[in-house]
MINUPA-309119 format. One record per residue (C-alpha): residue in one letter; x, y, z. Coordinates in nm, 3 decimals. Layout:
<sites>
@rest A&X X&Y Y&Z Z
...
</sites>
This chain:
<sites>
@rest M&X 0.374&Y -0.778&Z -1.024
@rest K&X 0.685&Y -0.864&Z -0.821
@rest K&X 0.822&Y -0.531&Z -0.940
@rest A&X 0.521&Y -0.361&Z -0.790
@rest A&X 0.568&Y -0.546&Z -0.465
@rest T&X 0.917&Y -0.403&Z -0.421
@rest L&X 0.769&Y -0.066&Z -0.325
@rest F&X 0.647&Y -0.205&Z 0.008
@rest A&X 0.985&Y -0.367&Z 0.065
@rest A&X 1.154&Y -0.032&Z 0.003
@rest V&X 0.925&Y 0.135&Z 0.255
@rest A&X 1.004&Y -0.137&Z 0.507
@rest S&X 1.377&Y -0.078&Z 0.463
@rest L&X 1.330&Y 0.294&Z 0.511
@rest V&X 1.149&Y 0.235&Z 0.838
@rest V&X 1.423&Y 0.006&Z 0.966
@rest M&X 1.678&Y 0.278&Z 0.889
@rest G&X 1.505&Y 0.515&Z 1.127
@rest A&X 1.233&Y 0.704&Z 0.943
@rest V&X 1.000&Y 0.628&Z 1.235
@rest S&X 1.050&Y 0.523&Z 1.592
@rest Q&X 0.862&Y 0.192&Z 1.577
@rest T&X 1.059&Y -0.124&Z 1.516
@rest G&X 0.946&Y -0.389&Z 1.270
@rest S&X 0.879&Y -0.653&Z 1.535
@rest V&X 0.687&Y -0.630&Z 1.860
@rest P&X 0.801&Y -0.801&Z 2.182
@rest A&X 0.581&Y -1.094&Z 2.280
@rest A&X 0.473&Y -0.941&Z 2.606
@rest Q&X 0.338&Y -0.634&Z 2.426
@rest G&X 0.131&Y -0.838&Z 2.183
@rest S&X -0.088&Y -0.989&Z 2.451
@rest K&X -0.167&Y -0.676&Z 2.649
@rest S&X -0.301&Y -0.346&Z 2.527
@rest Q&X -0.289&Y 0.001&Z 2.671
@rest A&X -0.627&Y 0.108&Z 2.800
@rest G&X -0.851&Y 0.207&Z 2.512
@rest A&X -0.592&Y 0.122&Z 2.245
@rest P&X -0.706&Y -0.027&Z 1.912
@rest T&X -0.673&Y -0.403&Z 1.881
@rest F&X -0.594&Y -0.621&Z 1.583
@rest Y&X -0.913&Y -0.824&Z 1.564
@rest R&X -1.156&Y -0.541&Z 1.634
@rest D&X -0.994&Y -0.241&Z 1.464
@rest V&X -0.703&Y -0.330&Z 1.233
@rest L&X -0.814&Y -0.653&Z 1.065
@rest P&X -1.125&Y -0.495&Z 0.906
@rest I&X -0.899&Y -0.234&Z 0.743
@rest L&X -0.658&Y -0.498&Z 0.612
@rest Q&X -0.941&Y -0.709&Z 0.472
@rest D&X -1.096&Y -0.415&Z 0.292
@rest K&X -0.782&Y -0.237&Z 0.168
@rest C&X -0.485&Y -0.474&Z 0.165
@rest Q&X -0.558&Y -0.844&Z 0.136
@rest S&X -0.638&Y -0.845&Z -0.236
@rest C&X -0.258&Y -0.831&Z -0.276
@rest H&X -0.133&Y -0.923&Z 0.072
@rest R&X -0.239&Y -1.287&Z 0.084
@rest S&X -0.079&Y -1.613&Z -0.017
@rest G&X -0.013&Y -1.646&Z -0.388
@rest E&X -0.063&Y -1.278&Z -0.469
@rest A&X 0.171&Y -0.995&Z -0.565
@rest A&X 0.274&Y -0.856&Z -0.228
@rest P&X 0.593&Y -0.982&Z -0.058
@rest M&X 0.414&Y -1.090&Z 0.261
@rest P&X 0.059&Y -1.200&Z 0.356
@rest L&X -0.132&Y -0.981&Z 0.602
@rest V&X -0.416&Y -1.217&Z 0.691
@rest T&X -0.353&Y -1.350&Z 1.042
@rest Y&X -0.234&Y -1.176&Z 1.356
@rest E&X 0.084&Y -1.383&Z 1.353
@rest Q&X 0.159&Y -1.264&Z 0.999
@rest V&X 0.081&Y -0.898&Z 1.064
@rest R&X 0.230&Y -0.841&Z 1.409
@rest P&X 0.600&Y -0.846&Z 1.307
@rest W&X 0.527&Y -0.576&Z 1.048
@rest A&X 0.323&Y -0.345&Z 1.274
@rest G&X 0.568&Y -0.054&Z 1.282
@rest K&X 0.646&Y -0.077&Z 0.913
@rest I&X 0.280&Y -0.092&Z 0.817
@rest A&X 0.212&Y 0.216&Z 1.031
@rest A&X 0.497&Y 0.402&Z 0.860
@rest A&X 0.385&Y 0.300&Z 0.511
@rest V&X 0.026&Y 0.413&Z 0.560
@rest D&X 0.133&Y 0.732&Z 0.739
@rest M&X 0.349&Y 0.827&Z 0.439
@rest K&X 0.058&Y 0.723&Z 0.211
@rest M&X 0.284&Y 0.485&Z 0.022
@rest M&X 0.041&Y 0.204&Z 0.093
@rest P&X -0.214&Y 0.123&Z -0.035
@rest P&X -0.075&Y 0.248&Z -0.370
@rest W&X -0.277&Y 0.531&Z -0.525
@rest F&X -0.141&Y 0.815&Z -0.736
@rest A&X -0.440&Y 1.029&Z -0.834
@rest D&X -0.440&Y 1.394&Z -0.729
@rest P&X -0.733&Y 1.409&Z -0.482
@rest R&X -0.839&Y 1.750&Z -0.611
@rest Y&X -0.968&Y 1.604&Z -0.936
@rest G&X -1.231&Y 1.335&Z -0.969
@rest R&X -1.362&Y 1.060&Z -0.743
@rest F&X -1.286&Y 0.698&Z -0.820
@rest S&X -1.462&Y 0.383&Z -0.704
@rest N&X -1.141&Y 0.178&Z -0.675
@rest D&X -0.954&Y 0.432&Z -0.462
@rest P&X -0.801&Y 0.220&Z -0.182
@rest S&X -0.669&Y 0.517&Z 0.014
@rest L&X -0.712&Y 0.499&Z 0.388
@rest S&X -0.907&Y 0.766&Z 0.570
@rest A&X -0.732&Y 0.986&Z 0.823
@rest E&X -0.912&Y 0.788&Z 1.095
@rest Q&X -0.790&Y 0.454&Z 0.958
@rest I&X -0.431&Y 0.580&Z 0.942
@rest K&X -0.462&Y 0.704&Z 1.298
@rest T&X -0.601&Y 0.367&Z 1.411
@rest I&X -0.312&Y 0.170&Z 1.263
@rest G&X -0.057&Y 0.411&Z 1.410
@rest A&X -0.213&Y 0.398&Z 1.755
@rest W&X -0.226&Y 0.018&Z 1.739
@rest A&X 0.144&Y -0.005&Z 1.654
@rest D&X 0.234&Y 0.250&Z 1.924
@rest A&X 0.042&Y 0.046&Z 2.183
@rest G&X 0.249&Y -0.265&Z 2.106
@rest A&X 0.022&Y -0.415&Z 1.839
@rest P&X -0.224&Y -0.587&Z 2.079
@rest A&X -0.423&Y -0.880&Z 1.943
@rest G&X -0.745&Y -0.820&Z 2.135
@rest N&X -1.023&Y -1.074&Z 2.141
@rest M&X -1.065&Y -1.310&Z 1.845
@rest I&X -1.441&Y -1.293&Z 1.890
@rest D&X -1.423&Y -0.936&Z 1.757
@rest A&X -1.277&Y -1.051&Z 1.423
@rest P&X -1.490&Y -0.999&Z 1.111
@rest A&X -1.567&Y -1.296&Z 0.889
@rest P&X -1.281&Y -1.359&Z 0.646
@rest P&X -1.337&Y -1.258&Z 0.282
@rest K&X -1.411&Y -1.534&Z 0.036
@rest W&X -1.138&Y -1.535&Z -0.229
@rest S&X -1.137&Y -1.750&Z -0.541
@rest E&X -0.826&Y -1.966&Z -0.541
@rest G&X -0.573&Y -1.807&Z -0.775
@rest W&X -0.800&Y -1.520&Z -0.879
@rest N&X -0.915&Y -1.178&Z -0.763
@rest I&X -1.242&Y -1.219&Z -0.951
@rest P&X -1.501&Y -1.489&Z -0.872
@rest Q&X -1.411&Y -1.832&Z -1.004
@rest P&X -1.397&Y -1.781&Z -1.382
@rest D&X -1.651&Y -1.946&Z -1.609
@rest V&X -1.372&Y -2.002&Z -1.861
@rest V&X -0.993&Y -1.980&Z -1.838
@rest V&X -0.807&Y -1.927&Z -2.166
@rest K&X -0.439&Y -2.015&Z -2.129
@rest M&X -0.148&Y -1.972&Z -2.363
@rest P&X -0.094&Y -2.333&Z -2.477
@rest K&X 0.285&Y -2.320&Z -2.482
@rest P&X 0.521&Y -2.156&Z -2.231
@rest V&X 0.734&Y -1.872&Z -2.366
@rest P&X 1.105&Y -1.892&Z -2.272
@rest I&X 1.244&Y -1.563&Z -2.138
@rest P&X 1.621&Y -1.504&Z -2.138
@rest A&X 1.810&Y -1.374&Z -1.837
@rest H&X 1.942&Y -1.065&Z -2.014
@rest G&X 1.874&Y -0.837&Z -2.309
@rest E&X 1.564&Y -0.688&Z -2.467
@rest V&X 1.279&Y -0.914&Z -2.577
@rest E&X 1.071&Y -0.832&Z -2.883
@rest Y&X 0.695&Y -0.831&Z -2.834
@rest T&X 0.568&Y -1.189&Z -2.820
@rest Y&X 0.229&Y -1.303&Z -2.949
@rest E&X 0.018&Y -1.613&Z -2.900
@rest I&X -0.315&Y -1.666&Z -3.075
@rest V&X -0.549&Y -1.887&Z -2.874
@rest P&X -0.890&Y -2.006&Z -3.002
@rest T&X -1.175&Y -1.964&Z -2.752
@rest H&X -1.387&Y -2.238&Z -2.914
@rest F&X -1.696&Y -2.037&Z -2.817
@rest A&X -1.989&Y -2.180&Z -3.011
@rest E&X -2.194&Y -1.867&Z -2.943
@rest D&X -2.146&Y -1.500&Z -2.863
@rest K&X -2.036&Y -1.422&Z -2.507
@rest W&X -2.072&Y -1.114&Z -2.289
@rest V&X -1.781&Y -1.083&Z -2.044
@rest Q&X -1.856&Y -0.895&Z -1.722
@rest M&X -1.529&Y -0.966&Z -1.540
@rest V&X -1.184&Y -1.048&Z -1.673
@rest E&X -0.842&Y -1.097&Z -1.515
@rest V&X -0.498&Y -1.164&Z -1.663
@rest R&X -0.264&Y -1.390&Z -1.462
@rest P&X 0.096&Y -1.425&Z -1.587
@rest S&X 0.277&Y -1.730&Z -1.453
@rest S&X 0.597&Y -1.521&Z -1.432
@rest P&X 0.472&Y -1.172&Z -1.341
@rest A&X 0.821&Y -1.048&Z -1.256
@rest H&X 0.900&Y -1.062&Z -1.630
@rest V&X 0.583&Y -0.907&Z -1.769
@rest H&X 0.607&Y -0.537&Z -1.855
@rest H&X 0.255&Y -0.549&Z -1.994
@rest A&X 0.004&Y -0.777&Z -2.161
@rest V&X -0.271&Y -0.675&Z -2.400
@rest V&X -0.537&Y -0.933&Z -2.483
@rest Y&X -0.718&Y -0.862&Z -2.810
@rest I&X -1.042&Y -1.012&Z -2.941
@rest R&X -1.006&Y -1.141&Z -3.298
@rest P&X -1.352&Y -1.220&Z -3.442
@rest P&X -1.379&Y -1.510&Z -3.688
@rest D&X -1.420&Y -1.274&Z -3.986
@rest S&X -1.118&Y -1.058&Z -3.900
@rest P&X -0.825&Y -1.067&Z -4.146
@rest W&X -0.579&Y -0.960&Z -3.874
@rest L&X -0.270&Y -1.187&Z -3.856
@rest R&X -0.449&Y -1.464&Z -4.045
@rest H&X -0.121&Y -1.616&Z -4.166
@rest A&X 0.041&Y -1.613&Z -3.822
@rest P&X 0.077&Y -1.940&Z -3.630
@rest V&X -0.199&Y -2.039&Z -3.388
@rest G&X -0.127&Y -2.192&Z -3.048
@rest E&X 0.244&Y -2.111&Z -3.038
@rest A&X 0.451&Y -1.804&Z -2.962
@rest F&X 0.577&Y -1.582&Z -3.242
@rest R&X 0.725&Y -1.236&Z -3.287
@rest A&X 0.664&Y -0.985&Z -3.565
@rest S&X 1.013&Y -1.035&Z -3.705
@rest M&X 0.931&Y -1.405&Z -3.759
@rest L&X 0.644&Y -1.329&Z -4.000
@rest S&X 0.733&Y -1.351&Z -4.369
@rest D&X 0.469&Y -1.105&Z -4.490
@rest P&X 0.580&Y -0.738&Z -4.441
@rest E&X 0.216&Y -0.633&Z -4.408
@rest E&X 0.156&Y -0.882&Z -4.127
@rest R&X 0.475&Y -0.767&Z -3.953
@rest R&X 0.325&Y -0.418&Z -3.953
@rest Q&X -0.015&Y -0.549&Z -3.845
@rest A&X 0.139&Y -0.704&Z -3.534
@rest H&X 0.188&Y -0.350&Z -3.401
@rest E&X -0.128&Y -0.190&Z -3.542
@rest T&X -0.477&Y -0.329&Z -3.508
@rest T&X -0.834&Y -0.208&Z -3.483
@rest S&X -0.942&Y -0.520&Z -3.292
@rest D&X -1.125&Y -0.472&Z -2.964
@rest L&X -0.922&Y -0.498&Z -2.644
@rest L&X -1.043&Y -0.744&Z -2.386
@rest L&X -0.804&Y -0.623&Z -2.116
@rest V&X -0.478&Y -0.436&Z -2.065
@rest Y&X -0.250&Y -0.567&Z -1.787
@rest A&X 0.051&Y -0.385&Z -1.644
@rest P&X 0.237&Y -0.394&Z -1.310
@rest G&X -0.006&Y -0.309&Z -1.033
@rest S&X -0.319&Y -0.321&Z -1.249
@rest A&X -0.638&Y -0.487&Z -1.129
@rest P&X -0.901&Y -0.702&Z -1.302
@rest D&X -1.188&Y -0.540&Z -1.489
@rest R&X -1.530&Y -0.570&Z -1.329
@rest W&X -1.827&Y -0.411&Z -1.500
@rest T&X -2.153&Y -0.335&Z -1.325
@rest D&X -2.470&Y -0.525&Z -1.413
@rest G&X -2.595&Y -0.416&Z -1.753
@rest M&X -2.243&Y -0.362&Z -1.893
@rest A&X -2.001&Y -0.612&Z -2.046
@rest K&X -1.744&Y -0.667&Z -2.319
@rest F&X -1.849&Y -0.859&Z -2.628
@rest V&X -1.669&Y -1.167&Z -2.764
@rest P&X -1.825&Y -1.302&Z -3.084
@rest G&X -1.864&Y -1.677&Z -3.112
@rest G&X -1.565&Y -1.841&Z -3.278
@rest S&X -1.326&Y -1.562&Z -3.178
@rest D&X -0.961&Y -1.603&Z -3.093
@rest L&X -0.783&Y -1.422&Z -2.812
@rest V&X -0.452&Y -1.269&Z -2.921
@rest F&X -0.205&Y -1.231&Z -2.635
@rest Q&X 0.047&Y -0.952&Z -2.692
@rest M&X 0.318&Y -0.995&Z -2.429
@rest H&X 0.597&Y -0.751&Z -2.353
@rest Y&X 0.856&Y -0.938&Z -2.150
@rest T&X 1.151&Y -0.781&Z -1.971
@rest T&X 1.462&Y -0.948&Z -1.836
@rest N&X 1.586&Y -0.927&Z -1.477
@rest G&X 1.897&Y -1.145&Z -1.465
@rest E&X 1.708&Y -1.471&Z -1.420
@rest A&X 1.588&Y -1.686&Z -1.709
@rest A&X 1.228&Y -1.799&Z -1.685
@rest S&X 0.924&Y -1.903&Z -1.884
@rest D&X 0.572&Y -1.762&Z -1.886
@rest E&X 0.234&Y -1.912&Z -1.966
@rest T&X -0.021&Y -1.638&Z -1.910
@rest S&X -0.389&Y -1.713&Z -1.850
@rest V&X -0.698&Y -1.497&Z -1.874
@rest G&X -1.008&Y -1.571&Z -1.665
@rest L&X -1.355&Y -1.474&Z -1.788
@rest V&X -1.677&Y -1.434&Z -1.592
@rest F&X -1.981&Y -1.410&Z -1.817
@rest A&X -2.277&Y -1.179&Z -1.767
@rest K&X -2.585&Y -1.353&Z -1.636
@rest S&X -2.801&Y -1.192&Z -1.905
@rest P&X -2.738&Y -0.982&Z -2.218
@rest P&X -2.640&Y -0.628&Z -2.112
@rest K&X -2.787&Y -0.302&Z -2.232
@rest Q&X -2.444&Y -0.147&Z -2.286
@rest R&X -2.125&Y -0.271&Z -2.448
@rest V&X -1.790&Y -0.168&Z -2.300
@rest V&X -1.514&Y -0.078&Z -2.545
@rest T&X -1.159&Y 0.036&Z -2.473
@rest L&X -1.040&Y 0.337&Z -2.670
@rest Q&X -0.715&Y 0.529&Z -2.655
@rest L&X -0.551&Y 0.865&Z -2.710
@rest N&X -0.185&Y 0.835&Z -2.808
@rest N&X 0.093&Y 1.046&Z -2.955
@rest H&X 0.347&Y 0.845&Z -3.155
@rest A&X 0.537&Y 1.159&Z -3.255
@rest L&X 0.684&Y 1.233&Z -2.913
@rest M&X 1.051&Y 1.342&Z -2.906
@rest I&X 1.189&Y 1.402&Z -2.556
@rest P&X 1.512&Y 1.606&Z -2.558
@rest P&X 1.815&Y 1.490&Z -2.357
@rest G&X 1.813&Y 1.623&Z -2.002
@rest A&X 1.456&Y 1.759&Z -2.017
@rest D&X 1.303&Y 1.722&Z -1.670
@rest D&X 0.940&Y 1.824&Z -1.737
@rest F&X 0.872&Y 1.766&Z -2.107
@rest R&X 0.507&Y 1.798&Z -2.210
@rest V&X 0.331&Y 1.586&Z -2.475
@rest E&X -0.035&Y 1.634&Z -2.567
@rest V&X -0.299&Y 1.465&Z -2.781
@rest Q&X -0.668&Y 1.543&Z -2.837
@rest G&X -0.962&Y 1.352&Z -2.981
@rest T&X -1.332&Y 1.407&Z -3.041
@rest L&X -1.602&Y 1.155&Z -2.958
@rest P&X -1.806&Y 1.077&Z -3.270
@rest N&X -2.105&Y 0.949&Z -3.072
@rest D&X -2.258&Y 0.968&Z -2.727
@rest A&X -2.078&Y 0.746&Z -2.475
@rest T&X -2.052&Y 0.687&Z -2.102
@rest L&X -1.699&Y 0.731&Z -1.967
@rest L&X -1.616&Y 0.457&Z -1.716
@rest S&X -1.241&Y 0.447&Z -1.645
@rest L&X -0.900&Y 0.588&Z -1.735
@rest F&X -0.569&Y 0.403&Z -1.763
@rest P&X -0.251&Y 0.601&Z -1.845
@rest H&X 0.056&Y 0.422&Z -1.981
@rest M&X 0.414&Y 0.550&Z -2.013
@rest H&X 0.758&Y 0.402&Z -1.955
@rest L&X 1.049&Y 0.480&Z -1.722
@rest R&X 1.064&Y 0.853&Z -1.794
@rest G&X 0.693&Y 0.904&Z -1.724
@rest K&X 0.632&Y 1.172&Z -1.460
@rest R&X 0.268&Y 1.289&Z -1.468
@rest F&X -0.041&Y 1.217&Z -1.675
@rest E&X -0.367&Y 1.406&Z -1.709
@rest Y&X -0.703&Y 1.353&Z -1.878
@rest D&X -0.920&Y 1.658&Z -1.955
@rest I&X -1.241&Y 1.764&Z -2.123
@rest V&X -1.180&Y 2.070&Z -2.341
@rest H&X -1.507&Y 2.263&Z -2.358
@rest D&X -1.621&Y 2.465&Z -2.658
@rest N&X -1.546&Y 2.792&Z -2.478
@rest G&X -1.183&Y 2.686&Z -2.434
@rest S&X -1.207&Y 2.603&Z -2.065
@rest V&X -1.042&Y 2.283&Z -1.945
@rest E&X -1.203&Y 2.040&Z -1.700
@rest P&X -0.953&Y 1.794&Z -1.548
@rest L&X -1.089&Y 1.443&Z -1.509
@rest L&X -0.776&Y 1.283&Z -1.363
@rest R&X -0.423&Y 1.390&Z -1.269
@rest V&X -0.176&Y 1.118&Z -1.182
@rest N&X 0.174&Y 1.132&Z -1.039
@rest Y&X 0.292&Y 0.847&Z -1.257
@rest H&X 0.465&Y 0.540&Z -1.114
@rest F&X 0.589&Y 0.288&Z -1.371
@rest H&X 0.573&Y -0.006&Z -1.129
@rest W&X 0.214&Y 0.073&Z -1.028
@rest Q&X 0.014&Y 0.125&Z -1.345
@rest L&X -0.342&Y 0.158&Z -1.223
@rest S&X -0.681&Y 0.199&Z -1.381
@rest Y&X -0.889&Y 0.480&Z -1.234
@rest R&X -1.261&Y 0.396&Z -1.236
@rest L&X -1.499&Y 0.687&Z -1.210
@rest A&X -1.718&Y 0.672&Z -0.900
@rest E&X -1.997&Y 0.819&Z -1.112
@rest P&X -1.980&Y 0.728&Z -1.482
@rest R&X -1.976&Y 1.042&Z -1.694
@rest E&X -2.221&Y 1.085&Z -1.979
@rest L&X -2.041&Y 1.242&Z -2.276
@rest K&X -2.214&Y 1.381&Z -2.582
@rest A&X -2.101&Y 1.338&Z -2.941
@rest G&X -1.849&Y 1.609&Z -3.019
@rest T&X -1.691&Y 1.607&Z -2.670
@rest K&X -1.321&Y 1.690&Z -2.694
@rest L&X -1.097&Y 1.473&Z -2.477
@rest R&X -0.735&Y 1.560&Z -2.414
@rest A&X -0.449&Y 1.361&Z -2.267
@rest V&X -0.132&Y 1.533&Z -2.147
@rest A&X 0.185&Y 1.358&Z -2.033
@rest W&X 0.502&Y 1.492&Z -1.875
@rest Y&X 0.840&Y 1.317&Z -1.887
@rest D&X 1.161&Y 1.342&Z -1.686
@rest N&X 1.458&Y 1.262&Z -1.908
@rest S&X 1.708&Y 1.415&Z -1.669
@rest K&X 1.982&Y 1.261&Z -1.458
@rest N&X 1.765&Y 1.333&Z -1.152
@rest N&X 1.523&Y 1.057&Z -1.258
@rest P&X 1.663&Y 0.744&Z -1.087
@rest H&X 1.481&Y 0.518&Z -1.336
@rest N&X 1.616&Y 0.694&Z -1.646
@rest P&X 1.822&Y 0.449&Z -1.854
@rest D&X 2.005&Y 0.728&Z -2.045
@rest P&X 1.953&Y 1.101&Z -1.974
@rest D&X 2.175&Y 1.195&Z -2.272
@rest K&X 1.947&Y 1.029&Z -2.525
@rest L&X 1.681&Y 1.186&Z -2.749
@rest V&X 1.386&Y 0.963&Z -2.665
@rest T&X 1.123&Y 0.862&Z -2.921
@rest W&X 0.828&Y 0.623&Z -2.932
@rest G&X 0.913&Y 0.257&Z -2.904
@rest D&X 0.815&Y -0.079&Z -2.759
@rest Q&X 1.102&Y -0.119&Z -2.515
@rest T&X 1.123&Y 0.045&Z -2.172
@rest S&X 1.440&Y 0.227&Z -2.283
@rest Q&X 1.209&Y 0.408&Z -2.529
@rest E&X 0.881&Y 0.580&Z -2.444
@rest M&X 0.508&Y 0.561&Z -2.496
@rest M&X 0.223&Y 0.803&Z -2.444
@rest V&X -0.108&Y 0.616&Z -2.429
@rest G&X -0.424&Y 0.725&Z -2.255
@rest F&X -0.655&Y 0.423&Z -2.251
@rest F&X -1.015&Y 0.489&Z -2.153
@rest D&X -1.322&Y 0.265&Z -2.128
@rest V&X -1.662&Y 0.377&Z -2.247
@rest A&X -2.005&Y 0.218&Z -2.256
@rest I&X -2.208&Y 0.239&Z -2.576
@rest P&X -2.537&Y 0.072&Z -2.682
@rest A&X -2.504&Y -0.306&Z -2.683
@rest G&X -2.604&Y -0.326&Z -3.049
@rest M&X -2.329&Y -0.086&Z -3.161
@rest D&X -1.979&Y -0.211&Z -3.242
@rest K&X -1.664&Y -0.002&Z -3.246
@rest W&X -1.681&Y 0.061&Z -3.620
@rest Q&X -2.036&Y 0.189&Z -3.594
@rest F&X -1.934&Y 0.408&Z -3.302
@rest F&X -1.670&Y 0.581&Z -3.512
@rest L&X -1.849&Y 0.587&Z -3.847
@rest Q&X -2.199&Y 0.694&Z -3.737
@rest R&X -2.235&Y 1.036&Z -3.585
@rest K&X -2.571&Y 1.124&Z -3.435
@rest R&X -2.749&Y 1.421&Z -3.587
@rest N&X -2.990&Y 1.646&Z -3.406
</sites>
């Protein structure tokens, strides 16, 4: 998440270099007086910050500075105005022409205008009596205080340099009964080193990685059984949550939740990256249980293309994959994943007549990998064809490209590539993922 936070810092540097006329700090005399009719912090700006910014811009969270009090915000007034005017903050990368999403943090034109006018007027404080009530945040979490926190029992050492093989830790939940999880959040202790984390649900009857150690870190190469080494990278287990830089917790509406059978283990798959500083990580996952059994079960599915081969120097290389839903389902959210050469990503419905209906188009940003939650869940019938399309920039013009002269194939490391279109669907609560794929409804 520190990686994600650097985007704001980059914007701030750009402003200082002269992209806009405002300076980063405001003289003291200007802060106490406002131009007639100008917006003020407490009345006009603070409500915007509370609603759109403080989930990250508060103490202990990902952003490089808190934006909670007037004293914290005032020195950044000009830079904040520049960032929102350029629509670099809040981060959002969906093409507005396609789809509406409930977690879109984008500011309205009026909100952008308000912040700009406030900065231009000298960032006046206004009257504290106009301030809205502060949000109630759970300490250390962006979800309500979890009912249960499952933590990796042993810290994982991370070297200062080099590539790190995927690391796994299997952690028993000790749940004596089945649980329905309505909210879930992953919290790495060293987010600057976490490329991604996937938390899998391993039911008590699952044979997956049964000979692997429990309660301590291991890597696939450490397993003696060749089949289990392969299994470490391929599983049909349900996903509890996928975490990547910039991603947010999952929150499902009443009547929907993820299912964790009693006696299950959580399997943490951690992809660590190095940044010149050695560290250790002990990731936790917080769970908030549903108040009553839901009517629908949420499962995470994916479209992926392992056969991608991106030629050297290609600046707009297209990769596609399609799949057909075997049963009715309600589409809830979309979460594209690529690596450093990722450029754009699109989800579509391909109708029987050949027409294509875009659901989401994203200008991909590796350091802000977001989930896009449909404002109105979409009912999809059995037989619906879903398509994911990704574009890659393997040219020298891509500043993040590790090697533009390389033929790039699928791989775990960021120097390689992935093409994964995760998507969440709701299905009947009594149906598991196997039943969803093996039973097709007949008219």
